[in-house]
C-alpha positions, -999 to 999 in steps of 0.1 A, spaced: -318 381 104 -334 387 138 -364 411 141 -357 442 161 -380 452 190 -403 479 177 -403 513 195 -394 502 230 -406 523 259 -386 503 285 -374 468 290 -370 456 326 -371 426 348 -390 415 378 -366 429 403 -370 465 389 -374 492 415 -407 504 401 -437 494 422 -416 482 452 -424 500 484 -432 492 520 -469 487 512 -463 460 485 -475 431 506 -508 448 514 -514 456 477 -506 420 468 -536 409 487 -559 435 471 -585 425 446 -567 422 413 -598 430 394 -595 466 406 -561 469 389 -567 487 356 -543 504 331 -512 490 315 -488 505 340 -508 493 370 -510 458 357 -472 457 351 -466 471 386 -490 444 401 -470 416 384 -437 432 394 -448 431 430 -459 395 427 -426 384 411 -404 409 430 -374 385 434 -375 369 399 -349 384 376 -358 360 347 -393 375 341 -392 400 313 -416 430 310 -412 443 274 -433 474 267 -434 490 233 -456 511 211 -474 495 182 -473 513 148 -507 528 157 -491 545 187 -510 523 212 -488 512 242 -485 474 245 -467 451 269 -453 416 263 -445 396 295 -428 363 296 -403 341 316 -370 337 300 -361 301 291 -397 289 291 -408 301 257 -395 299 221 -382 334 216 -377 329 179 -414 321 175 -422 351 197 -404 374 174 -416 358 142 -453 353 151 -460 381 175 -436 410 171 -435 408 133 -473 407 130 -475 438 153 -448 455 133 -466 450 100 -498 466 111 -509 496 90 -501 528 110 -535 541 100 -552 513 120 -573 527 148 -569 515 184 -603 498 183 -594 479 151 -561 468 167 -579 454 197 -605 437 176 -578 421 155 -560 408 186 -588 399 210 -619 394 189 -606 378 157 -573 365 172 -553 372 140 -520 364 155 -507 333 137 -506 311 169 -527 281 172 -536 283 209 -546 317 223 -565 323 255 -582 355 266 -580 363 303 -597 390 324 -578 385 357 -542 390 366 -540 358 387 -549 338 356 -521 356 337 -498 349 366 -505 311 364 -502 313 326 -467 329 329 -456 301 352 -469 275 327 -448 291 299 -475 312 282 -465 349 275 -491 376 281 -499 404 257 -515 435 272 -528 466 254 -534 500 270 -571 507 274 -581 471 268 -594 451 298 -588 417 281 -553 401 281 -541 376 256 -521 345 267 -501 328 239 -490 291 237 -453 294 229 -440 270 256 -405 257 248 -406 222 263 -368 214 260 -376 178 267 -355 148 260 -363 125 232 -383 93 236 -360 64 244 -361 28 255 -374 21 290 -343 18 313 -359 -4 339 -386 -24 321 -369 -38 291 -385 -65 270 -373 -87 241 -404 -86 218 -423 -56 230 -422 -19 220 -391 2 228 -408 34 238 -409 49 273 -426 78 290 -406 111 293 -410 141 316 -436 159 293 -472 154 302 -486 161 268 -461 137 251 -470 110 276 -507 114 269 -499 112 232 -480 80 236 -510 64 252 -536 79 229 -519 67 197 -523 32 211 -559 36 221 -576 52 192 -610 53 208 -635 80 219 -636 63 253 -601 76 260 -608 103 286 -584 128 302 -593 149 333 -568 176 340 -560 190 375 -532 208 393 -516 201 427 -491 220 448 -496 255 462 -462 265 449 -456 241 420 -491 240 404 -480 206 389 -503 195 361 -517 160 366 -539 140 342 -564 113 354 -568 90 324 -594 62 320 -616 46 294 -652 57 299 -676 28 300 -648 4 310 -636 19 342 -663 17 369 -679 50 379 -676 41 416 -638 37 412 -635 71 394 -656 88 420 -633 74 448 -602 85 429 -616 120 424 -626 122 461 -591 113 473 -573 135 448 -595 165 457 -585 163 493 -548 167 486 -533 199 500 -495 202 497 -470 230 489 -455 211 460 -457 179 439 -424 170 422 -432 134 413 -459 107 411 -448 93 445 -461 124 462 -496 117 451 -493 80 458 -486 85 495 -517 107 498 -542 85 482 -531 49 490 -554 29 514 -527 17 539 -498 43 541 -481 24 569 -477 -9 550 -444 -17 533 -463 -32 503 -471 -9 473 -508 -4 468 -504 12 434 -484 2 404 -460 24 385 -446 19 350 -425 38 325 -440 19 295 -470 33 276 -481 -2 265 -484 -13 302 -504 18 310 -527 11 280 -532 -25 291 -543 -12 325 -568 11 309 -582 -18 289 -587 -37 321 -607 -9 336 -581 7 358 -571 44 358 -538 60 352 -523 91 369 -498 110 347 -478 137 365 -460 164 346 -423 164 350 -418 127 357 -415 97 334 -433 74 357 -471 70 357 -493 54 384 -518 26 378 -546 18 402 -561 -3 416 -536 -31 418 -532 -65 434 -502 -85 446 -504 -108 415 -505 -78 391 -472 -66 406 -457 -101 400 -465 -98 363 -441 -85 336 -448 -68 303 -428 -96 287 -454 -122 299 -479 -109 272 -454 -108 243 -442 -144 247 -461 -175 239 -484 -183 268 -468 -217 276 -433 -201 280 -449 -171 299 -466 -195 323 -434 -214 330 -416 -181 338 -444 -171 361 -442 -203 380 -404 -198 384 -411 -163 396 -434 -174 424 -411 -202 435 -381 -178 437 -403 -153 456 -407 -179 483 -370 -186 482 -362 -149 486 -383 -147 517 -377 -180 534 -343 -195 524 -322 -177 551 -348 -183 577 -350 -220 569 -312 -223 571 -312 -205 605 -341 -227 618 -326 -260 606 -291 -254 618 -302 -240 651 -332 -261 661 -338 -289 637 -305 -304 625 -320 -339 627 -341 -333 595 -309 -327 574 -294 -358 557 -264 -371 576 -238 -365 549 -251 -329 543 -252 -323 581 -215 -333 583 -206 -309 555 -226 -280 571 -211 -287 606 -176 -287 592 -182 -254 574 -195 -238 606 -168 -253 629 -147 -222 631 -175 -196 628 -177 -177 661 -213 -164 656 -247 -181 658 -265 -187 625 -289 -158 631 -261 -132 635 -241 -148 607 -271 -144 583 -278 -109 595 -242 -98 588 -242 -113 553 -277 -100 544 -268 -65 556 -236 -66 536 -254 -77 505 -280 -49 509 -252 -23 513 -236 -35 481 -269 -34 463 -276 1 474 -240 12 466 -244 -2 431 -275 20 426 -259 52 438 -225 52 422 -220 59 384 -234 32 361 -200 26 345 -186 11 377 -218 2 395 -221 -34 381 -184 -41 388 -189 -30 424 -220 -52 430 -204 -83 415 -167 -80 424 -175 -66 458 -198 -95 467 -171 -120 456 -143 -103 475 -163 -98 507 -177 -133 506 -143 -149 500 -126 -128 526 -153 -135 552 -150 -172 546 -112 -172 548 -113 -151 580 -137 -176 596 -164 -149 601 -191 -167 581 -194 -202 566 -192 -210 529 -228 -224 531 -241 -191 544 -225 -172 515 -243 -196 491 -276 -191 509 -273 -153 508 -263 -153 472 -292 -175 462 -315 -152 482 -302 -121 464 -306 -137 430 -342 -147 438 -351 -112 449 -340 -98 416 -365 -119 398 -394 -99 413 -405 -76 385 -417 -46 406 -389 -29 425 -411 -16 454 -426 -51 459 -392 -67 459 -381 -41 485 -411 -49 507 -403 -86 507 -366 -79 514 -377 -60 545 -401 -88 556 -372 -113 553 -355 -98 584 -383 -102 610 -389 -138 597 -352 -145 602 -355 -133 638 -385 -155 644 -366 -185 629 -337 -178 652 -360 -177 683 -385 -204 676 -373 -224 646 -397 -237 620 -426 -227 643 -414 -191 642 -413 -192 604 -449 -205 603 -460 -178 627 -443 -151 606 -459 -163 573 -494 -164 590 -489 -128 602 -478 -118 567 -509 -135 552 -532 -117 576 -515 -84 567 -519 -90 530 -556 -100 532 -563 -67 551 -547 -46 524 -569 -28 499 -561 -8 467 -590 16 461 -613 -9 478 -600 -39 459 -586 -68 479 -548 -71 476 -549 -109 472 -578 -109 447 -587 -131 429 -572 -157 453 -588 -141 485 -616 -135 479 -618 -162 453 -628 -153 418 -626 -181 393 -630 -158 363 -599 -138 371 -577 -168 381 -569 -175 345 -543 -147 345 -526 -152 379 -503 -182 382 -507 -191 345 -509 -168 315 -540 -178 296 -537 -173 258 -553 -142 245 -581 -160 227 -592 -175 260 -594 -141 278 -629 -134 267 -640 -110 295 -627 -81 315 -616 -85 351 -643 -84 378 -632 -49 391 -641 -34 357 -672 -38 335 -670 -76 334 -699 -78 309 -677 -63 281 -661 -90 260 -624 -87 253 -622 -115 228 -645 -138 209 -619 -166 208 -605 -185 178 -638 -184 158 -621 -195 126 -609 -227 143 -644 -234 157 -660 -229 123 -634 -252 107 -641 -280 133 -679 -276 126 -674 -280 88 -653 -311 93 
């Protein structure tokens, strides 16, 4: 049975006519501290939220006869808890209770059966609390106002990560709730070093953001730089983690990502153990990890759940196919255009026969096929998942076959582009793969203009660009450039856990991560 609202005086919404006149904008800028009295406070909030019909102003008389007001936003609070924990408690008050005793019960002793209650003295604080889903309780004659934690999250359940699936690892992924995401990390890192710094961004959205790190592991200089960059952000709204990423990255005009994102709590916790920090943004299931290097972006969570020999083999394949995804079309263009003499004679005859009826040069032919493949890939991402895979596979087969039969492209070019597309899918980080897909086109142009010399020039320019990149001061190609022998053990090979005895150099390298296989050492000594 639902509890009835006790002794209502009136029950209105934010678009009520009360308090609305031509001088409302001027009064909105007035000092809110001067607003006293229950009716004046309600009028102030009505002016602030003049166009919002979902804000409820419920005024009623307590059994003591004292006028009260309960203000909340519909849909953001648990109304059943509001009735059971707030209104029922106020209804059960002894009518003989004095006004002073009622205020002492609510504001001094906080006897409402709600875990989190905050006392506020300013209306702007109440306004921010309402927008965060905290209803406000006001009492006539009492300067203090009570904000109650009755937020109804309405968030989806924790599910498997859709984009970073593994075979042996955990099956949990971040969701859109900030507190839930912090809990997913904290339950994995049960240590007093786990530190959370809360902040808000967006003049209109007031989006909650958490800066997470392990104190004593993450270097103070790195944290100071992160706070400095974050404190300089001024934007009207933050609706995702990518908003912050573009503000705080070192080189915003580079196609290469200088921060890592993940939807897996175990990956975020691994970054914290390495001495990096994590940015968790409310409302998005993706968190940001920084600093990052190119080689970190080439690693997958699966690498650390497989045996190190198998993981090393997969990493080597990954780097080989990275080069294939960048250079294979360019090599084909350069060899067929400028250097056919380096092709074996029998293969040269096959390639020449395939290209005999093709009316376009190799460069234009490659561009047509690459652009078609990119269009199919983008289409498969935008259309419904049920038919997306069919479009990407069947579409590629149909277009490739039709293009060869029509004599627009050669069969060898279809094979080259298909191999390039498969190679690009092996790159674990989507943004990094997209950057290399973009780089592929200017290198193809250089190959079409200057042959192998153009490819060499393009790769040199790419290398110069990469060595100039920084991620919060850390070199993008570290530990290769500058060279760091201690950190090379987890780049091209995956060293076993018992051999990773120290933290990376960008964190507190003096901290030991592992003492190795001591039982095996002791056994050898005994023998």
